[in-house]
C-alpha positions, 0 to 999 in steps of 0.5 A: 138575689132572690130567685124563688117564684111560685111555679103557678105565678106568671113572671112579669116583663123582666126589666132587670135581666135575670141572667147577666155575663157578670153573674156567670163570671162570678160563678165560673171565673172567666179569668181562669178559663181564659188562661187555658185558652191563652196557654193553648194558643201561645204554645201553638204560635211557637211553630207555624205547623202547630198553629195551623193545627190550632186554627184547624181544630178551632175552626172545626169546633166552631163550624159545628157550633154554628149549625147546632145553634139553628138546631136549638132554635128549631127545637125551641120553635117546635116546642109549641106548648112550652113557651107561652103567654100566660095572660092569653086566653086563646090557646092558639094565640099564646105560643111565644116559642119563636120569640125565644128562638129568634134570640137564639138564632141571632148568633147564626145569621152572619154565620151562613152569609156575611154581608160585609164580606161578599156573602161568604159563610163564616166557615168559608172564611175560616177556611181562608184563614186556614189556607193563609196559615197553611201557606205561611207554614209551607204545608203540602196538600198531603200534610194538610189532609193528614192534619185534618183527621180527627183524633179520638179525643176530638170526636169525643169533645164534638159528641158531647158538644152536640148532645146538649147544644140542640136541646130536645123538642118538648123537654123544658129542662133540656131546652133551658140547659141547652140555652145555658150551653149556648150562652156559655158558647157565645160568651167564651167565644168572645174571649177566645177570639179576642185572645187569639187576635191579641196574641197574633196582632197585638202581641205579635208573637210571630212577627213573620206571620204578621209580615206575611199577611202584609206581603199577601195584602191580607188576602187569599184566593178562595173559589175564584174570589179574594177572601180576607185571611184574618176576617174570620177572627176579627169579625167575631172579636178582636183585641182592640174592639168589640165585634159580633160576639158581643151582640150574640151573647147578649141575645143568648142571655135575653133568650134565657130571660124570655124562656123563664118569662114564658115557660110558667115554671119555677124561676129557681128551677129554670135558673138551676137548669141554665147554670147547669147548661153553662157548666156543661159548656165550660167542661167541654171548652176547657177539655178542648183547649187542654187536649189541643195544647197537648196535641200542638206540643206533640207536633212540636216535639215531632218537629224537634225529633226530626230536626 
């Protein structure tokens, strides 16, 4: 695939996408990345308390991402001299930044209000899942608050996550790297939610938890309303059907294509930046799940010692 384009040539409309999921898979081997996620999740399901810790950390990690998406979209939209229609002779009519930003923002719309579930935000629905898992584990309020404390390794992961994701206003390289980072976040989230749902509902690694969800009719009380205990996982992706994450990552890839089309920069350079951003997220994601697995196993060890 040739990606060399003279920097002074305006790219045509991209009928064939420049960025595809397969292209990233060829470079980063999603099978190996998914194995890290699955190993972590399997370890946690061995004990309800460890599984609560897994859900708490994962909900926090993704809750940060949803807000960073809006920051990235804003950074793109505020970079009014970067993404432009080269054939437009009137300066004020050439800005196409919001067309690019809109594709990024698609990933956050349901995050703030899900019309399919009483307008709850996905962060609130994640809290419903945490509440259900915590109740199943028999955790006290004190235990839940203790587990909510952020360890040093997680603080470092969150800092690295936020540094790249939001991009920098007026900095083309930082913005395209951030869009590559965002594409990785959305593609790999699709895999993560699928794996979690597969292990819990598909393979039923803890059949007692499945029975517990049936016993409570799949709902918990939250802010005076009944909220689904598992909707947060299933709406993003499930083991037997695709859900919103597929649309999110396709929009993220389209944002990259539009960014290359409108930035008037070397396609080869932009391509390199996007893959660099993708790689940055892969490192963050893999560190997160490897460290979380250690933490979950540590929880299991402490339970064994006390018993």
